[in-house]
C-alpha positions as CSV (number, residue, x, y, z in Angstrom):
1,M,-35.5,49.7,12.3
2,P,-33.9,52.4,10.2
3,P,-31.6,54.9,11.9
4,R,-33.1,57.6,14.1
5,G,-32.3,60.2,11.6
6,L,-34.6,58.6,9.0
7,S,-37.5,57.9,11.3
8,R,-39.4,61.0,10.4
9,A,-39.0,60.6,6.7
10,S,-41.4,58.6,4.5
11,P,-40.8,54.8,4.6
12,V,-39.9,54.8,0.9
13,A,-37.5,57.7,1.3
14,A,-35.9,56.0,4.3
15,W,-35.5,52.8,2.5
16,S,-34.1,54.6,-0.6
17,T,-31.7,56.5,1.6
18,C,-30.4,53.3,3.1
19,R,-29.9,51.8,-0.3
20,A,-28.1,54.9,-1.5
21,M,-25.9,54.8,1.6
22,T,-25.0,51.2,0.9
23,T,-24.3,52.0,-2.7
24,V,-22.0,54.8,-1.6
25,L,-20.2,52.6,0.8
26,A,-19.7,49.8,-1.7
27,S,-18.7,51.9,-4.7
28,G,-15.6,53.6,-3.3
29,P,-15.1,56.5,-5.7
30,V,-18.1,58.4,-4.3
31,F,-16.1,59.3,-1.2
32,E,-13.7,61.3,-3.3
33,S,-16.4,63.5,-4.8
34,P,-15.7,67.3,-4.4
35,R,-19.4,67.9,-3.6
36,Y,-18.8,67.4,0.1
37,D,-16.0,67.9,2.6
38,S,-17.2,65.7,5.4
39,L,-19.0,62.4,5.5
40,Q,-20.3,60.7,8.6
41,I,-21.2,57.0,8.5
42,I,-23.8,56.2,11.1
43,G,-23.0,53.3,13.5
44,Q,-24.9,51.7,16.3
45,R,-26.8,54.0,18.6
46,N,-26.1,54.1,22.3
47,R,-28.6,51.9,24.0
48,H,-29.5,54.9,26.3
49,D,-30.2,57.0,23.2
50,R,-33.2,54.9,22.1
51,G,-35.9,57.4,21.3
52,S,-39.6,56.7,21.2
53,G,-40.3,58.6,18.1
54,P,-43.1,57.5,15.8
55,R,-42.6,54.5,13.6
56,A,-43.3,54.8,10.0
57,P,-46.2,52.7,8.9
58,P,-45.6,49.9,6.4
59,C,-45.7,50.9,2.7
60,R,-44.7,49.6,-0.6
61,L,-41.1,49.9,-1.8
62,A,-41.8,52.2,-4.7
63,R,-44.1,55.2,-5.2
64,P,-45.5,56.6,-8.4
65,D,-44.2,60.1,-7.6
66,G,-40.6,58.9,-7.8
67,G,-39.8,59.7,-4.1
68,A,-37.3,56.8,-3.9
69,S,-35.3,58.0,-6.8
70,A,-35.2,61.5,-5.4
71,A,-33.9,60.2,-2.1
72,R,-31.2,58.4,-3.9
73,R,-30.2,61.5,-5.8
74,R,-30.1,63.5,-2.6
75,V,-27.8,61.0,-1.0
76,A,-25.6,61.0,-4.1
77,R,-25.3,64.7,-4.0
78,G,-24.4,64.6,-0.3
79,E,-27.5,66.6,0.8
80,L,-28.9,64.0,3.1
81,W,-25.6,63.4,4.8
82,D,-25.5,66.8,6.3
83,G,-29.0,66.5,7.6
84,L,-28.4,63.2,9.4
85,P,-27.6,63.5,13.1
86,A,-24.1,62.3,14.1
87,R,-24.1,59.3,16.4
88,R,-21.6,58.0,18.8
89,G,-19.4,55.4,17.2
90,A,-19.4,57.2,13.9
91,V,-16.4,57.4,11.6
92,T,-15.6,60.7,10.0
93,L,-13.9,60.8,6.7
94,A,-12.6,64.3,6.0
95,R,-11.5,65.0,2.5
96,G,-9.7,68.2,3.4
97,G,-7.3,66.5,5.8
98,G,-6.7,63.6,3.6
99,H,-6.6,61.1,6.5
100,L,-8.8,59.1,8.7
101,R,-9.9,60.5,12.0
102,R,-10.7,58.1,14.8
103,S,-13.9,58.8,16.8
104,S,-14.1,58.7,20.5
105,A,-16.7,55.9,20.6
106,P,-15.7,53.0,22.8
107,P,-15.4,49.6,21.1
108,G,-18.4,48.3,22.9
109,L,-20.7,50.6,21.0
110,L,-19.5,49.2,17.7
111,E,-21.1,45.8,18.2
112,R,-24.0,44.5,16.3
113,P,-27.5,45.3,17.8
114,R,-29.0,42.5,19.7
115,R,-32.4,43.0,18.2
116,R,-32.3,42.8,14.4
117,P,-34.3,45.5,12.5
118,P,-37.6,44.3,11.2
119,S,-37.6,42.7,7.8
120,G,-39.5,40.4,5.7
121,P,-43.0,40.5,4.0
122,S,-44.8,41.9,7.1
123,S,-42.5,44.9,7.5
124,R,-42.3,45.5,3.7
125,I,-38.6,46.3,4.3
126,P,-36.1,44.3,2.2
127,R,-33.9,42.0,4.1
128,F,-30.9,43.9,2.7
129,I,-31.9,46.8,4.9
130,S,-31.7,44.7,8.0
131,R,-27.9,44.2,7.5
132,W,-26.2,47.3,8.8
133,G,-23.0,45.4,8.4
134,V,-21.5,47.9,6.0
135,T,-21.5,50.7,8.6
136,R,-20.4,48.4,11.3
137,T,-17.6,47.0,9.2
138,F,-16.1,50.5,8.7
139,S,-16.5,51.3,12.3
140,V,-14.7,48.1,13.4
141,I,-11.9,48.5,10.9
142,E,-11.3,52.1,11.9
143,G,-11.4,51.2,15.6
144,A,-8.8,48.5,15.0
145,I,-6.0,51.0,14.2
146,H,-3.9,51.2,17.3
147,P,-3.1,54.9,18.3
148,R,0.4,54.0,19.1
149,Y,1.4,53.4,15.5
150,R,-0.3,56.3,13.8
151,G,2.7,57.4,11.7
152,A,2.7,59.1,8.4
153,V,1.9,55.9,6.5
154,T,-0.7,54.6,8.8
155,E,-2.5,57.9,8.9
156,Q,-2.6,57.9,5.1
157,L,-4.1,54.4,5.1
158,Q,-7.6,55.2,3.8
159,L,-10.2,52.6,4.5
160,V,-12.0,53.5,1.3
161,E,-8.8,52.6,-0.5
162,L,-8.6,49.3,1.2
163,L,-12.2,48.0,1.1
164,D,-14.4,47.9,-1.9
165,F,-17.8,46.3,-1.5
166,R,-19.7,45.2,-4.6
167,P,-22.9,43.6,-3.4
168,D,-24.4,43.4,-6.9
169,E,-21.4,41.4,-8.1
170,G,-20.9,39.4,-4.9
171,I,-17.3,40.7,-4.6
172,I,-15.4,42.3,-1.7
173,R,-11.9,43.7,-2.3
174,L,-9.2,44.5,0.2
175,H,-6.4,46.7,-1.1
176,E,-7.2,45.7,-4.6
177,Q,-7.4,42.0,-4.0
178,R,-10.5,39.9,-3.7
179,V,-11.3,38.7,-0.3
180,V,-13.9,36.4,1.2
181,I,-15.5,36.3,4.6
182,L,-14.9,33.0,6.3
183,S,-15.6,32.3,9.9
184,A,-12.7,31.5,12.3
185,A,-14.5,28.2,13.0
186,A,-14.2,27.2,9.3
187,M,-10.5,28.1,9.2
188,G,-10.0,26.2,12.4
189,L,-11.6,23.1,10.9
190,L,-9.4,23.4,7.8
191,R,-6.4,23.7,10.0
192,K,-7.5,20.6,12.0
193,E,-8.0,18.6,8.8
194,L,-4.4,19.5,7.7
195,I,-3.0,18.4,11.0
196,D,-5.0,15.2,11.2
197,T,-4.3,14.3,7.5
198,L,-0.7,15.4,7.1
199,G,0.6,15.3,10.6
200,I,1.4,18.3,12.8
201,E,4.9,18.8,11.5
202,T,3.9,18.9,7.8
203,A,0.9,21.1,8.6
204,R,3.1,23.5,10.6
205,C,5.5,23.9,7.6
206,L,2.6,24.4,5.2
207,M,1.0,27.0,7.4
208,L,4.3,28.8,7.8
209,R,4.8,29.0,4.1
210,F,1.2,30.0,3.5
211,G,1.5,32.9,6.0
212,F,4.9,33.9,4.5
213,A,3.4,34.2,1.0
214,D,0.3,36.0,2.3
215,G,2.4,38.6,4.2
216,Y,4.9,39.1,1.4
217,H,2.0,39.7,-1.1
218,D,0.3,42.2,1.3
219,A,3.6,44.1,1.8
220,V,4.2,44.4,-1.9
221,S,0.6,45.6,-2.6
222,L,0.7,48.3,0.1
223,R,4.2,49.4,-0.8
224,D,3.0,50.1,-4.4
225,R,0.1,52.2,-3.0
226,S,2.2,54.2,-0.6
227,S,4.5,57.1,-1.4
228,S,6.6,56.7,1.8
229,A,10.0,55.0,1.6
230,D,10.2,54.4,5.3
231,S,10.6,50.7,5.8
232,I,9.7,50.9,9.5
233,E,6.5,52.8,8.7
234,A,5.6,50.2,6.1
235,F,6.2,47.4,8.6
236,R,3.9,49.2,11.1
237,T,1.3,49.4,8.4
238,G,1.4,45.6,8.2
239,T,0.6,45.2,11.8
240,V,-2.4,47.5,11.3
241,V,-3.5,45.5,8.2
242,H,-3.3,42.2,10.2
243,S,-5.5,43.8,12.8
244,L,-7.9,45.1,10.2
245,E,-8.3,41.7,8.7
246,G,-9.6,40.4,12.1
247,I,-6.8,37.9,12.5
248,V,-4.9,39.2,15.6
249,R,-4.4,42.5,17.4
250,V,-0.7,43.3,17.2
251,D,1.2,45.3,19.8
252,L,4.6,46.3,18.4
253,T,6.7,46.5,21.6
254,S,10.0,47.5,19.9
255,I,11.7,47.6,16.5
256,E,15.3,48.2,15.5
257,F,16.8,48.4,12.1
258,D,20.3,49.4,10.9
259,Q,20.3,50.2,7.2
260,E,24.1,49.8,6.9
261,S,24.6,46.5,8.7
262,G,21.1,45.2,7.8
263,R,20.5,44.2,11.4
264,F,16.8,43.9,12.3
265,E,15.1,42.9,15.5
266,A,11.5,43.4,16.5
267,H,9.4,42.3,19.5
268,E,5.6,42.0,19.3
269,S,2.7,40.9,21.5
270,W,-0.2,39.3,19.8
271,H,-3.7,39.5,21.4
272,D,-6.8,37.5,20.7
273,S,-5.2,35.3,18.0
274,Y,-7.9,33.4,16.3
275,V,-5.4,30.7,15.4
276,A,-4.5,29.9,19.0
277,E,-8.2,30.1,19.9
278,Q,-9.1,27.5,17.3
279,H,-6.2,25.2,18.2
280,V,-7.1,25.2,21.9
281,H,-10.7,24.6,20.9
282,H,-9.8,21.4,19.0
283,Y,-6.8,20.1,20.8
284,G,-6.6,22.0,24.1
285,T,-3.4,23.7,25.4
286,V,-0.2,22.3,24.1
287,D,3.5,22.7,24.9
288,Q,4.6,24.4,21.7
289,P,3.5,27.7,20.0
290,V,0.7,27.2,17.4
291,C,0.3,30.5,15.6
292,W,2.3,29.2,12.6
293,S,0.5,31.2,9.8
294,L,0.8,34.4,11.8
295,A,4.6,34.0,12.3
296,G,4.8,33.2,8.6
297,Y,2.8,36.4,7.7
298,A,5.1,38.6,9.9
299,S,8.2,37.0,8.3
300,G,6.9,37.5,4.8
301,F,5.7,41.1,5.4
302,A,9.0,42.1,7.1
303,S,11.1,40.4,4.4
304,A,9.3,42.4,1.7
305,C,9.5,45.7,3.6
306,F,13.2,45.6,4.5
307,E,14.2,43.6,1.4
308,R,16.2,41.1,3.3
309,E,15.7,37.7,4.9
310,I,13.8,38.1,8.1
311,Y,12.1,35.4,10.2
312,F,9.7,35.7,13.2
313,Q,9.3,33.1,15.9
314,E,6.9,32.8,18.8
315,T,8.5,32.5,22.2
316,S,5.2,32.0,24.0
317,C,1.7,31.4,22.8
318,I,-1.9,31.6,24.0
319,G,-2.1,28.0,22.8
320,Q,0.3,27.1,25.6
321,G,-2.0,28.7,28.1
322,E,-0.2,32.1,28.1
323,P,-2.3,35.4,28.2
324,V,-0.7,36.7,25.0
325,C,1.6,35.5,22.3
326,T,5.1,37.0,22.3
327,V,7.1,37.1,19.1
328,V,10.6,38.0,18.1
329,G,11.8,38.7,14.6
330,K,15.4,38.9,13.4
331,D,17.3,39.0,10.2
332,A,18.9,35.8,9.0
333,L,22.4,36.8,10.2
334,S,21.2,37.6,13.7
335,W,19.6,34.2,14.1
336,G,23.0,32.5,13.8
337,A,23.0,28.7,13.4
338,A,19.2,28.5,14.0
339,V,18.6,30.1,10.6
340,E,19.1,26.8,8.7
341,G,16.2,25.2,10.5
342,L,14.1,28.3,9.9
343,R,14.9,28.3,6.2
344,L,14.0,24.6,6.0
345,D,10.6,25.4,7.6
346,F,9.8,28.5,5.5
347,H,11.3,27.5,2.2
348,G,10.9,23.7,2.2
349,A,10.5,21.6,-0.9
350,N,7.4,22.1,-3.0
351,L,4.8,19.7,-1.7
352,G,3.7,18.7,-5.2
353,R,7.3,17.9,-6.2
354,E,7.8,16.2,-2.8
355,V,4.7,14.0,-3.4
356,E,5.9,13.2,-6.9
357,R,9.3,12.3,-5.5
358,L,7.7,10.1,-2.9
359,R,5.5,8.5,-5.6
360,A,8.5,7.8,-7.7
361,A,10.3,6.3,-4.7
362,V,7.3,4.1,-4.0
363,R,7.2,3.0,-7.7
364,R,10.9,2.1,-7.5
365,Q,10.3,0.3,-4.2
366,L,7.4,-1.6,-5.8
367,H,9.5,-2.5,-8.8
368,D,12.3,-3.7,-6.6
369,L,9.8,-5.6,-4.4
370,S,8.3,-7.2,-7.5
371,R,11.8,-8.2,-8.7
372,R,12.6,-9.6,-5.2
373,E,9.4,-11.5,-5.2
374,R,10.2,-13.1,-8.5
375,H,13.6,-13.9,-7.2
376,L,12.1,-15.4,-4.0
377,E,9.7,-17.4,-6.0
378,T,12.6,-18.8,-8.1
379,R,14.5,-19.6,-4.9
380,E,11.4,-21.1,-3.4
381,R,11.0,-23.4,-6.4
382,E,14.7,-24.3,-6.1
383,L,14.2,-25.0,-2.4
384,D,11.2,-27.2,-3.2
385,V,13.3,-29.1,-5.6
386,L,16.0,-29.5,-3.0
387,R,13.5,-30.6,-0.4
388,A,12.1,-33.2,-2.8
389,R,15.7,-34.4,-3.5
390,I,16.4,-34.7,0.2
391,A,13.2,-36.6,0.7
392,R,13.9,-38.9,-2.2
393,Q,17.5,-39.3,-1.0
394,T,16.1,-40.3,2.4
395,E,13.9,-42.7,0.6
396,A,16.8,-43.9,-1.4
397,N,18.7,-44.6,1.8
398,H,15.8,-46.8,2.8
399,F,15.5,-48.3,-0.6
400,I,15.9,-52.0,-0.2
401,A,18.5,-53.5,-2.5
402,R,19.8,-56.6,-0.8
403,S,19.6,-58.7,-4.0
404,T,22.4,-58.6,-6.5
405,A,20.0,-57.9,-9.3
406,M,18.6,-54.8,-7.7
407,Q,22.1,-53.5,-6.8
408,D,23.1,-53.9,-10.4
409,V,20.1,-51.7,-11.4
410,L,21.1,-49.0,-9.0
411,E,24.6,-49.0,-10.3
412,L,23.5,-48.7,-13.9
413,A,21.2,-45.7,-12.9
414,A,24.1,-44.0,-11.1
415,R,26.4,-44.4,-14.1
416,V,24.0,-43.1,-16.7
417,A,22.6,-40.2,-14.6
418,P,25.4,-37.6,-15.3
419,I,25.4,-38.5,-19.0
420,D,22.9,-36.5,-21.1
421,T,21.4,-39.3,-23.0
422,T,17.9,-40.8,-23.4
423,V,17.1,-43.7,-21.0
424,L,14.5,-46.4,-21.3
425,V,13.5,-48.1,-18.0
426,Y,11.7,-51.4,-18.5
427,G,10.0,-53.4,-15.7
428,E,6.7,-54.8,-14.6
429,S,4.1,-52.6,-13.0
430,G,5.0,-51.8,-9.4
431,T,8.7,-52.6,-9.6
432,G,9.8,-49.0,-8.9
433,K,10.5,-47.7,-12.4
434,E,9.6,-44.1,-11.4
435,F,11.9,-44.2,-8.4
436,I,14.8,-45.2,-10.7
437,V,13.9,-42.4,-13.1
438,R,13.8,-39.8,-10.3
439,M,17.2,-41.1,-9.1
440,I,18.6,-40.5,-12.5
441,H,17.3,-36.9,-12.5
442,D,18.5,-36.2,-9.0
443,Q,22.0,-37.4,-9.7
444,S,22.3,-35.5,-13.1
445,S,23.4,-32.0,-13.9
446,R,19.7,-31.1,-14.4
447,A,18.7,-31.7,-10.8
448,S,17.9,-28.1,-10.1
449,A,15.6,-27.9,-13.2
450,P,12.0,-29.2,-13.3
451,F,11.1,-32.8,-13.3
452,V,7.9,-33.3,-15.3
453,S,6.1,-36.6,-15.8
454,V,3.1,-37.8,-17.8
455,N,1.3,-41.1,-18.0
456,C,0.9,-41.7,-21.7
457,A,-1.7,-44.5,-21.2
458,A,-4.0,-42.2,-19.3
459,L,-4.7,-39.8,-22.1
460,T,-6.3,-40.0,-25.5
461,E,-4.3,-39.4,-28.6
462,T,-5.5,-35.8,-29.1
463,L,-5.1,-34.9,-25.5
464,L,-1.6,-36.5,-25.2
465,E,-0.4,-34.5,-28.3
466,S,-1.7,-31.3,-26.8
467,E,-0.2,-32.1,-23.4
468,L,3.2,-32.9,-24.8
469,F,3.6,-30.2,-27.5
470,G,1.1,-27.6,-26.5
471,H,-1.4,-25.8,-28.7
472,V,-2.3,-22.3,-29.9
473,R,-5.6,-20.5,-29.5
474,G,-8.3,-21.9,-31.8
475,A,-6.4,-25.1,-32.7
476,F,-9.4,-27.1,-31.7
477,T,-12.8,-26.8,-29.9
478,G,-12.1,-25.5,-26.4
479,A,-8.7,-24.1,-27.1
480,S,-9.5,-20.6,-25.9
481,R,-5.8,-19.6,-25.2
482,D,-2.3,-20.6,-26.0
483,K,-0.9,-23.4,-23.9
484,A,2.7,-24.5,-23.5
485,G,3.4,-28.2,-23.7
486,L,5.3,-30.4,-21.3
487,F,8.5,-30.2,-23.4
488,E,8.5,-26.4,-22.9
489,V,7.5,-26.7,-19.2
490,A,10.3,-29.1,-18.5
491,G,12.8,-26.5,-19.8
492,H,16.3,-27.8,-19.2
493,G,15.0,-30.4,-16.8
494,T,13.8,-34.0,-17.3
495,L,10.6,-35.2,-19.0
496,F,9.5,-38.6,-17.9
497,L,7.2,-40.5,-20.3
498,D,5.6,-43.3,-18.4
499,E,4.0,-46.1,-20.3
500,I,5.6,-45.0,-23.6
501,G,4.5,-48.3,-25.2
502,E,0.8,-47.0,-25.3
503,V,1.5,-44.0,-27.5
504,A,-0.4,-43.7,-30.8
505,P,1.7,-43.9,-34.0
506,T,0.9,-40.2,-34.9
507,V,2.3,-39.0,-31.6
508,Q,5.3,-41.4,-32.0
509,A,6.3,-39.5,-35.1
510,K,6.2,-36.2,-33.3
511,L,8.2,-37.7,-30.4
512,L,10.8,-38.9,-32.8
513,R,11.2,-35.5,-34.4
514,A,11.5,-33.9,-30.9
515,L,14.2,-36.4,-30.0
516,Q,16.2,-36.0,-33.2
517,E,15.8,-32.3,-34.1
518,R,15.3,-31.0,-30.5
519,E,12.4,-29.0,-31.7
520,I,8.6,-29.2,-31.5
521,R,5.6,-27.5,-33.1
522,R,2.5,-26.7,-31.1
523,V,-0.9,-28.0,-32.3
524,G,-2.2,-25.5,-34.8
525,A,1.0,-23.5,-34.9
526,E,3.2,-22.8,-37.9
527,R,6.5,-22.1,-36.3
528,T,8.7,-24.5,-34.4
529,L,10.2,-24.2,-30.9
530,K,13.5,-25.4,-29.7
531,V,13.4,-27.8,-26.7
532,H,16.1,-28.7,-24.2
533,A,14.6,-31.3,-21.9
534,R,16.1,-34.7,-21.3
535,V,13.7,-37.5,-22.1
536,V,13.5,-40.6,-19.9
537,A,10.8,-43.2,-20.8
538,A,9.5,-46.3,-19.0
539,T,7.2,-49.1,-20.0
540,N,6.0,-52.5,-18.8
541,R,5.5,-53.8,-22.4
542,D,8.0,-55.6,-24.5
543,L,8.8,-53.0,-27.1
544,K,10.8,-55.4,-29.3
545,N,7.6,-57.5,-29.8
546,A,5.6,-54.3,-30.4
547,V,8.1,-53.3,-33.1
548,A,7.8,-56.7,-34.6
549,R,4.0,-56.4,-34.6
550,G,4.2,-53.0,-36.1
551,T,2.5,-51.1,-33.2
552,F,5.7,-49.3,-32.3
553,R,8.1,-47.4,-34.5
554,E,11.4,-49.1,-34.8
555,D,13.3,-45.8,-35.2
556,L,11.7,-44.4,-32.1
557,Y,12.6,-47.6,-30.2
558,F,16.2,-47.3,-31.1
559,R,16.2,-43.6,-30.3
560,L,14.7,-44.3,-26.8
561,G,16.6,-47.5,-26.2
562,A,20.1,-45.9,-26.3
563,F,20.4,-47.0,-22.7
564,V,18.0,-49.6,-21.3
565,I,17.6,-50.4,-17.6
566,T,15.5,-53.5,-16.6
567,V,14.1,-53.5,-13.1
568,P,13.6,-57.1,-11.9
569,P,10.3,-58.2,-10.5
570,L,10.0,-58.9,-6.8
571,R,9.7,-62.7,-7.2
572,D,13.2,-62.7,-8.7
573,R,14.7,-61.0,-5.7
574,R,13.0,-62.6,-2.7
575,E,15.9,-61.9,-0.5
576,D,14.8,-58.3,-0.5
577,I,11.3,-59.2,0.9
578,P,12.2,-59.4,4.6
579,A,13.9,-56.0,4.6
580,L,11.1,-54.5,2.5
581,V,8.5,-55.9,4.9
582,H,10.2,-54.3,8.0
583,E,10.5,-51.0,6.2
584,F,6.9,-51.0,5.1
585,V,5.7,-51.9,8.6
586,R,7.6,-49.0,10.0
587,R,6.1,-46.5,7.5
588,A,2.6,-47.9,7.9
589,G,2.8,-47.7,11.7
590,I,3.8,-44.0,11.5
591,R,1.1,-43.3,8.9
592,V,-1.8,-45.0,10.8
593,K,-0.4,-44.1,14.2
594,K,-0.1,-47.7,15.5
595,D,2.7,-49.2,17.5
596,V,3.3,-52.2,15.2
597,K,7.0,-53.1,14.9
598,T,7.4,-56.8,13.9
599,V,6.0,-59.6,11.7
600,S,5.6,-63.1,13.0
601,A,7.7,-65.9,11.5
602,E,4.6,-67.6,9.9
603,A,3.5,-64.3,8.3
604,M,7.0,-63.7,7.0
605,T,7.1,-67.1,5.4
606,A,3.8,-66.5,3.6
607,L,5.1,-63.2,2.3
608,I,8.4,-64.7,1.0
609,N,6.6,-67.5,-0.8
610,Y,4.0,-65.3,-2.5
611,E,4.6,-64.6,-6.2
612,W,3.8,-60.9,-6.0
613,P,2.3,-60.1,-9.5
614,G,2.0,-56.5,-8.4
615,N,5.6,-56.5,-7.1
616,V,6.7,-53.9,-4.5
617,R,3.5,-51.8,-4.8
618,E,1.4,-54.8,-3.9
619,L,3.6,-55.8,-1.0
620,E,3.4,-52.2,0.4
621,H,-0.4,-52.2,0.3
622,A,-0.6,-55.7,1.8
623,I,1.6,-54.6,4.8
624,E,-0.4,-51.4,5.3
625,R,-3.6,-53.5,5.5
626,A,-2.0,-55.9,7.9
627,V,-0.8,-53.0,10.2
628,I,-4.3,-51.5,10.2
629,L,-5.8,-54.9,11.3
630,A,-3.1,-55.8,13.7
631,H,-4.2,-56.1,17.4
632,G,-0.8,-56.1,19.0
633,S,2.7,-55.0,18.2
634,S,3.2,-57.7,15.6
635,V,1.6,-58.6,12.3
636,T,0.4,-62.2,12.1
637,V,-0.7,-64.3,9.1
638,R,-4.3,-63.6,10.0
639,E,-4.0,-59.9,9.1
640,L,-2.5,-60.7,5.7
641,P,-4.7,-60.5,2.5
642,P,-6.5,-63.8,1.8
643,E,-4.7,-64.5,-1.4
644,I,-1.5,-64.6,0.6
645,S,-2.5,-66.2,3.9
646,Q,-4.7,-68.9,2.3
647,R,-2.4,-69.8,-0.6
648,K,-1.3,-73.4,-0.7
649,R,2.3,-73.8,0.0
650,S,4.3,-74.9,-3.0
651,A,5.4,-78.5,-3.3
652,G,8.7,-78.0,-1.7
653,V,7.5,-76.0,1.3
654,G,5.5,-77.5,4.1
655,G,7.0,-78.1,7.5
656,P,9.3,-76.6,10.1
657,L,12.2,-78.1,8.4
658,N,11.7,-76.1,5.2
659,L,11.4,-72.8,7.2
660,R,14.6,-73.6,9.1
661,S,16.3,-74.4,5.8
662,Q,15.2,-71.0,4.3
663,E,16.4,-69.2,7.5
664,R,19.7,-71.0,7.3
665,D,20.1,-70.1,3.7
666,L,19.3,-66.4,4.3
667,I,21.9,-66.2,7.1
668,Q,24.5,-68.0,5.0
669,R,23.9,-65.5,2.1
670,A,24.1,-62.5,4.4
671,L,27.4,-63.7,5.8
672,E,28.8,-64.3,2.3
673,R,27.6,-60.9,1.0
674,Y,29.2,-59.0,3.8
675,K,32.3,-61.2,3.9
676,G,31.7,-62.6,7.4
677,N,30.9,-59.2,9.0
678,R,28.4,-60.3,11.6
679,K,27.2,-56.7,12.5
680,R,26.4,-55.8,8.9
681,A,24.8,-59.2,8.2
682,A,22.6,-58.8,11.3
683,E,21.5,-55.3,10.2
684,A,20.6,-56.7,6.8
685,L,18.5,-59.5,8.4
686,H,16.9,-57.0,10.9
687,I,18.1,-59.1,13.8
688,S,20.5,-58.4,16.6
689,T,24.1,-59.7,16.6
690,V,23.3,-61.9,19.6
691,T,20.5,-63.6,17.7
692,L,22.7,-63.9,14.6
693,W,25.4,-65.5,16.8
694,R,22.9,-67.9,18.3
695,K,21.4,-68.8,14.9
696,M,24.9,-69.4,13.5
697,K,25.7,-71.7,16.4
698,E,22.3,-73.5,15.9
699,Y,22.9,-74.1,12.2
700,E,26.6,-74.6,12.6
701,L,27.6,-71.7,10.4
702,T,30.9,-70.0,10.3
703,A,31.7,-66.5,9.3
């Protein structure tokens, strides 16, 4: 319903009057018009003063006779204001006195009515009329001024100069700066997001600096509008402004300021802090003060008023469960050593610069981490090489070389290993050529570099060329990207070319150039690349015969054959067979998880007499098969492959006498090799010294 003073007027006139009142309140300059000396803004009526006067019937918002416009003109001229009855809770703005007079209305009468005035299509009253917030806003602002601080400056603080409502533009201004109306709940949620996202310490510093900037700006703005030079009065004005803004009600307990020494000290009590209220709502009571933005506001406002460094701190807070917040403010010198911590809180590093600094630090850490990862990958590869070398060295320690022929091969490999020359290893399939090549690499100066091998017989001519020398994108169908060849991959290591005798003539020409000029050209490329890998080749073919037949280049043969090592077949070193058999039985037992440790005498004889066309590789596979089939802890002749167990004994082999003869010969050779050292001879024969002594006595052998 419209105010009582308008109830007897026509509905359109009443509505027009309200619109005019709103326009007057929002415009600002109308209050300074010389047409009137006194203006009363009607607030809420006392609930006991509800009359039962007649209600105006509904009508349209405009009349043909122009009544609404006339009502607006009357309000603008000030004629209607004098006719409206004054209500309790009104604010009187007197032009003659030049100041704001507080009415005697208690604060309870300034609250919004519980029942909203009728609005909407049925009442024909615009919804704008139902918002008596403009009148109420001025009443609340006026009532917030504490009587204790009504000095010269605060008395001259005109509300019409502070607030400027522009509903048509959607703008509200408070002492010449645009403001918005946000609920305390919204600000509380924003504060909660800051705390949850950034952490309570970072959020505290942000809110302190935010409040400091806000207070400093308000102080400068009010100082420019005031003619008073009294710093204390200006500071008291700030307490009023903070209350007017609905943030907190400030009770300035005491304030001291010495202009000469610059000493400042103030004590305040804060009532109904919305900040503490929201913090308790979201987090409950805490053990530290929480009104950070309010302390920052007071610090900034005081620093601007007194033109010196002043900081406020809470000593107790509603957020801690106290009835009020108590605050003390001092100049920087009076804070003593504590001022450094306050300065760090209030004037911390710019957050954007801090974030950028942290990002730069993270980038540096990532770069360093990437560098360390690459370093670790390199070290890991080196460790893999060392592990492989250790494993191969362990295998080398178990490499059986009882025969003189095999010991000569190992000696040749050891001598050529440190010399950076091309080596050709010749031997039948399965004799252990790759083991010899790896031994050469491991004992060379290139041991820490890669060892790369390729079986030349397993690839076609085109694929082998691409594999060895690489190719560029588009060199042939399917070459979708550049690829490095094995010469490049090997780097400063060793490139092992197995089955070199199977290489096509066109690839042989490129190999010869790579060995002579130490450079290669990728397939499809125009420029050459320097290579540094050492080349070691192996073959089971007779390359001299291949050269004679014209299937292998003579110049390449001489280039590869600078140092030739020939690995003898197993049939030419039968004295190595017993030791090899025992070693393979041990390995196979571990691999298949069976407790097989020995080989019967009959099975050993069959193994020694077999020709072994597949050499050591065939022997290893035969022993593994026998261990898998073995029923006890010993391998018998029944578990051996048929071609071994069923093979007819050669002409000179047939009875126990021959077996005893071979056993005697083996013992005699062992004693001769180790110069009568029974212990070493027994170890080589894989028998105990007691057994050796018994056999020597049986065969009448002497050391």
